[in-house]
C-alpha positions as CSV (number, residue, x, y, z in Angstrom):
1,M,11.4,9.1,-39.6
2,I,8.8,9.2,-36.8
3,Q,8.2,5.9,-35.2
4,V,4.6,5.4,-34.1
5,M,4.3,3.7,-30.7
6,P,2.5,0.4,-31.0
7,R,-1.0,0.5,-29.6
8,Q,-0.4,-2.2,-27.0
9,A,2.7,-0.4,-25.6
10,E,0.9,2.9,-25.5
11,A,-2.1,1.2,-23.7
12,E,0.3,-0.3,-21.1
13,R,2.0,3.0,-20.6
14,N,-1.4,4.7,-20.0
15,D,-2.4,1.8,-17.7
16,R,0.7,2.3,-15.5
17,A,0.2,6.0,-15.4
18,L,-3.4,5.8,-14.5
19,L,-2.8,3.3,-11.7
20,E,0.0,5.4,-10.2
21,A,-2.1,8.5,-10.5
22,A,-5.1,6.8,-8.8
23,R,-2.9,5.8,-5.9
24,E,-1.6,9.4,-5.5
25,V,-5.1,11.0,-5.8
26,V,-6.7,8.5,-3.4
27,A,-4.0,9.1,-0.8
28,V,-5.0,12.8,-0.8
29,D,-8.7,12.9,-1.7
30,G,-10.0,9.4,-0.8
31,A,-12.2,7.1,-2.8
32,H,-14.6,9.9,-3.8
33,T,-12.1,11.5,-6.1
34,S,-13.3,12.1,-9.7
35,V,-12.3,10.1,-12.7
36,A,-11.3,13.5,-14.3
37,S,-8.8,14.1,-11.4
38,I,-7.2,10.7,-11.9
39,A,-7.0,11.2,-15.7
40,A,-5.5,14.7,-15.3
41,R,-3.0,13.4,-12.8
42,A,-1.9,10.7,-15.2
43,G,-1.7,13.1,-18.1
44,V,-4.1,11.0,-20.2
45,G,-7.6,11.8,-21.5
46,I,-10.8,10.5,-20.0
47,G,-11.3,8.4,-23.1
48,S,-8.0,6.5,-22.4
49,L,-9.2,5.8,-18.9
50,Y,-12.5,4.4,-20.0
51,R,-10.9,2.3,-22.7
52,R,-8.9,0.5,-20.1
53,Y,-11.5,0.4,-17.3
54,R,-15.3,0.5,-17.7
55,S,-15.7,2.5,-14.5
56,K,-13.9,4.1,-11.6
57,T,-14.8,1.0,-9.5
58,E,-13.1,-1.3,-12.0
59,L,-10.0,0.9,-11.9
60,F,-9.9,0.7,-8.1
61,Q,-10.4,-3.0,-8.1
62,H,-7.4,-3.4,-10.4
63,L,-5.5,-1.1,-8.1
64,V,-6.2,-3.3,-5.1
65,E,-5.2,-6.4,-7.0
66,I,-1.8,-4.8,-7.9
67,A,-1.2,-3.7,-4.3
68,L,-2.0,-7.2,-3.0
69,D,0.5,-8.6,-5.4
70,Q,3.1,-6.1,-4.3
71,W,2.4,-6.8,-0.6
72,T,2.8,-10.6,-1.2
73,E,6.1,-9.9,-3.0
74,I,7.5,-7.7,-0.2
75,A,6.5,-10.3,2.4
76,E,8.3,-13.0,0.4
77,Q,11.3,-10.7,0.1
78,G,11.2,-10.2,3.9
79,M,11.2,-13.9,4.4
80,A,14.3,-14.2,2.2
81,H,16.3,-12.0,4.7
82,D,18.6,-14.1,7.0
83,D,17.8,-11.7,9.9
84,P,14.1,-11.9,10.8
85,W,14.1,-8.3,12.1
86,D,15.6,-7.0,8.9
87,G,12.9,-8.9,7.0
88,L,10.2,-7.3,9.0
89,V,11.7,-3.8,8.6
90,H,11.9,-4.4,4.8
91,Y,8.2,-5.3,4.7
92,I,7.0,-2.4,6.8
93,S,9.1,0.2,5.0
94,S,8.1,-1.1,1.6
95,A,4.4,-1.3,2.5
96,V,4.3,2.3,3.7
97,G,5.9,3.3,0.4
98,I,3.2,1.4,-1.5
99,G,0.6,3.3,0.3
100,S,-2.6,2.4,2.2
101,L,-5.8,1.6,0.2
102,A,-7.9,1.9,3.3
103,P,-10.0,4.8,1.8
104,L,-11.3,2.3,-0.7
105,A,-12.7,0.0,2.0
106,G,-16.4,-0.6,1.5
107,M,-16.4,1.5,-1.7
108,V,-15.6,-1.4,-4.2
109,T,-17.1,-4.8,-4.7
110,I,-14.7,-7.6,-3.7
111,T,-14.0,-9.8,-6.7
112,E,-13.0,-13.5,-6.6
113,E,-9.5,-12.6,-7.8
114,M,-9.1,-9.9,-5.1
115,A,-10.1,-12.4,-2.5
116,E,-7.6,-15.0,-3.8
117,K,-4.8,-12.4,-3.9
118,N,-5.7,-11.3,-0.4
119,A,-5.5,-14.8,0.9
120,R,-2.0,-15.3,-0.6
121,S,-0.9,-11.9,0.8
122,D,-2.2,-12.8,4.3
123,K,-0.4,-16.2,4.2
124,A,2.9,-14.7,3.2
125,F,2.7,-11.9,5.8
126,A,1.6,-14.4,8.6
127,A,4.8,-16.4,7.9
128,L,6.9,-13.3,8.1
129,I,5.4,-12.4,11.5
130,A,5.8,-15.9,12.8
131,K,9.5,-15.9,11.8
132,A,10.1,-12.7,13.7
133,R,8.2,-13.9,16.7
134,D,10.0,-17.3,16.8
135,A,13.3,-15.5,16.6
136,G,12.4,-13.4,19.6
137,V,12.8,-10.0,17.8
138,L,9.1,-9.0,18.0
139,H,7.2,-7.7,21.0
140,A,5.3,-10.7,22.5
141,D,2.0,-8.8,22.5
142,V,2.2,-7.6,18.9
143,T,0.0,-9.4,16.4
144,A,-0.1,-9.4,12.6
145,V,-3.1,-7.2,12.7
146,D,-1.2,-4.7,14.9
147,V,1.4,-4.4,12.2
148,L,-1.1,-4.1,9.4
149,L,-2.8,-1.3,11.2
150,L,0.5,0.4,12.0
151,V,1.4,0.3,8.2
152,E,-2.0,1.8,7.5
153,Q,-1.4,4.7,9.9
154,L,2.1,5.3,8.7
155,G,0.9,5.5,5.1
156,K,-1.9,7.9,5.8
157,S,0.0,11.1,5.6
158,P,-0.4,12.8,2.3
159,L,2.6,15.1,2.8
160,I,4.8,13.8,0.0
161,E,1.9,13.6,-2.5
162,Q,0.8,17.2,-1.6
163,L,4.3,18.5,-2.1
164,Q,4.5,16.7,-5.5
165,R,1.2,18.3,-6.5
166,Q,2.5,21.7,-5.5
167,G,5.7,21.3,-7.4
168,R,7.8,21.7,-4.2
169,E,10.7,19.7,-5.3
170,D,12.9,21.6,-2.8
171,L,11.0,19.9,0.1
172,L,10.5,16.4,-1.2
173,E,13.8,14.9,0.1
174,A,13.1,16.4,3.5
175,A,9.6,14.9,3.5
176,R,11.0,11.5,2.5
177,N,13.5,11.7,5.3
178,A,10.8,12.6,7.8
179,R,8.8,9.5,6.7
180,R,11.9,7.3,7.2
181,R,12.3,8.8,10.7
182,V,8.7,8.2,11.6
183,I,8.9,4.6,10.4
184,S,12.1,4.1,12.5
185,I,10.3,5.5,15.6
186,A,7.4,3.1,15.0
187,L,9.7,0.1,14.4
188,A,11.3,0.7,17.8
189,G,8.0,0.1,19.4
190,L,7.8,-3.4,17.9
191,R,10.9,-4.6,19.6
192,P,10.6,-6.9,22.6
193,S,9.7,-5.1,25.9
194,D,8.7,-5.9,29.4
195,H,5.8,-3.5,29.1
196,P,2.5,-5.1,27.9
197,L,0.4,-3.4,25.3
198,P,-2.9,-1.9,26.5
199,G,-6.3,-3.5,25.7
200,T,-6.9,-6.8,23.8
201,P,-5.2,-7.7,20.6
202,P,-7.2,-6.6,17.5
203,S,-8.9,-9.3,15.5
204,M,-8.5,-9.8,11.7
205,D,-12.3,-9.1,11.5
206,L,-11.6,-5.5,12.7
207,F,-9.2,-5.0,9.9
208,S,-11.0,-6.8,7.1
209,E,-14.8,-6.6,7.7
210,R,-14.9,-3.0,6.5
211,W,-14.1,-4.2,3.0
212,S,-17.2,-6.5,2.8
């Protein structure tokens, strides 16, 4: 007997697939990617996408909300580490894996829910940075914005997503290892040092104003 999947379960499955696909496509093509590309990547029809979201903008807004929830969660997980440095490493490694949504900046309208989630995420991350700084494991000149920009830069490479698109399973593990090495190299630069960083510390406005 063939069991028909309940509509709600199928809708949730499609929702997760669409969100994952949108992230992967945005990582490679940016915010100007087509709805058709997202649907094709998710393996669902255009109709399924528009049943869940009224527009591509609404899809991206939901994607941002989910990412903010995840960033809050990994910051809280980092705070739970006994070793402040290990907590910071956990946050950065996890955030790079989540991927940067910088290509969406200025392309979607900020909703009240997005703003609230962002405030919670910023608060959790600021606490993590303060814990690392108070423990003396973070370069004295490094600010929270420095780390956010570092995560953004580390997450910019589309290498893994491109190999997945091309079906190059033989190279995926090497690509993931390369990402881990680059993250490790970057993390070494966050350690305390007698050498001051160049220029003035970036402000939060530099990081956030492009979204408005």
